[in-house]
C-alpha positions in Angstrom: -10.1 -34.3 -24.2 -10.3 -37.7 -22.5 -9.8 -39.4 -25.8 -6.8 -37.2 -26.7 -5.3 -37.9 -23.3 -5.7 -41.6 -23.8 -3.7 -41.3 -27.1 -0.9 -39.7 -25.1 -1.0 -42.3 -22.4 -1.0 -45.1 -25.1 2.5 -43.9 -26.2 4.0 -44.0 -22.7 1.8 -46.0 -20.4 4.3 -46.7 -17.7 4.9 -43.0 -17.3 1.2 -42.4 -16.6 0.3 -45.6 -14.8 3.4 -47.1 -13.3 2.4 -50.7 -13.7 0.5 -51.3 -16.9 -2.9 -52.8 -16.1 -6.5 -52.0 -17.2 -7.4 -51.5 -13.5 -4.9 -48.7 -13.3 -6.0 -47.3 -16.7 -9.6 -47.2 -15.6 -8.6 -45.4 -12.3 -6.6 -42.9 -14.3 -9.5 -42.3 -16.6 -11.9 -41.8 -13.7 -9.5 -39.4 -11.9 -8.7 -37.5 -15.1 -12.4 -37.2 -15.9 -13.4 -36.1 -12.4 -10.7 -33.4 -12.5 -11.9 -32.2 -15.9 -15.5 -32.2 -14.6 -14.5 -30.0 -11.7 -12.6 -27.6 -14.0 -15.6 -27.4 -16.4 -18.0 -26.6 -13.5 -15.7 -23.9 -12.1 -15.3 -22.3 -15.5 -18.9 -22.8 -16.8 -17.9 -25.2 -19.6 -20.4 -27.8 -20.5 -19.0 -29.3 -23.7 -17.6 -32.7 -24.3 -18.5 -36.3 -23.4 -18.4 -37.3 -19.7 -16.4 -40.3 -18.7 -19.5 -42.0 -17.5 -21.2 -41.6 -20.9 -18.0 -42.8 -22.5 -17.7 -45.8 -20.2 -21.3 -46.9 -20.7 -20.8 -46.8 -24.5 -17.5 -48.6 -24.2 -19.0 -51.2 -21.8 -21.7 -52.0 -24.4 -19.2 -52.2 -27.2 -16.8 -54.5 -25.3 -19.8 -56.7 -24.3 -20.8 -57.0 -28.0 -17.2 -57.5 -29.1 -16.9 -60.6 -26.8 -20.5 -61.6 -27.0 -21.2 -61.3 -23.3 -24.1 -59.7 -21.5 -22.9 -58.8 -18.0 -24.4 -55.6 -16.7 -22.4 -55.4 -13.5 -19.0 -56.0 -15.0 -17.1 -53.3 -16.9 -14.8 -53.4 -19.9 -11.6 -53.7 -17.8 -12.7 -57.0 -16.2 -14.1 -58.4 -19.4 -10.9 -57.7 -21.4 -8.6 -58.8 -18.6 -10.5 -62.1 -18.2 -10.1 -62.8 -21.9 -6.3 -62.2 -21.9 -3.3 -64.1 -20.4 -1.3 -61.1 -19.1 -1.9 -57.5 -18.1 0.2 -56.3 -21.1 -1.9 -58.4 -23.5 -5.1 -57.0 -21.9 -3.7 -53.4 -22.2 -2.8 -53.9 -25.9 -6.2 -55.6 -26.5 -8.0 -52.6 -24.9 -6.4 -50.2 -27.4 -7.2 -52.5 -30.3 -10.8 -52.6 -29.3 -10.7 -48.9 -28.4 -9.6 -48.0 -32.0 -12.5 -50.0 -33.4 -14.9 -48.4 -30.9 -13.8 -44.9 -31.8 -14.3 -45.7 -35.5 -18.0 -46.4 -34.7 -18.7 -43.5 -32.4 -19.3 -39.8 -32.7 -17.7 -38.7 -29.5 -15.8 -35.5 -30.3 
């Protein structure tokens, strides 16, 4: 569900985030995932990947992509530091995200 939601967000990022930054994207993803987790608990649903499992996998992928090994810094900071603008970082995220999804079995 998170991945499908990100595909919708990708088409209209300003509608979901206001200002287009990876910081806001990550906060959106955390909020969406926490809400989904709460709904799953209330309805006894245990399927799907959690945001935190997803984030850990994405962190490792982005670190490998850029050849960095920084445990305490997540994908938003790594990508943002490698780009000149927030929009460039946002677009780079989805470029890396597409590659990441092609290597994962998340659904």
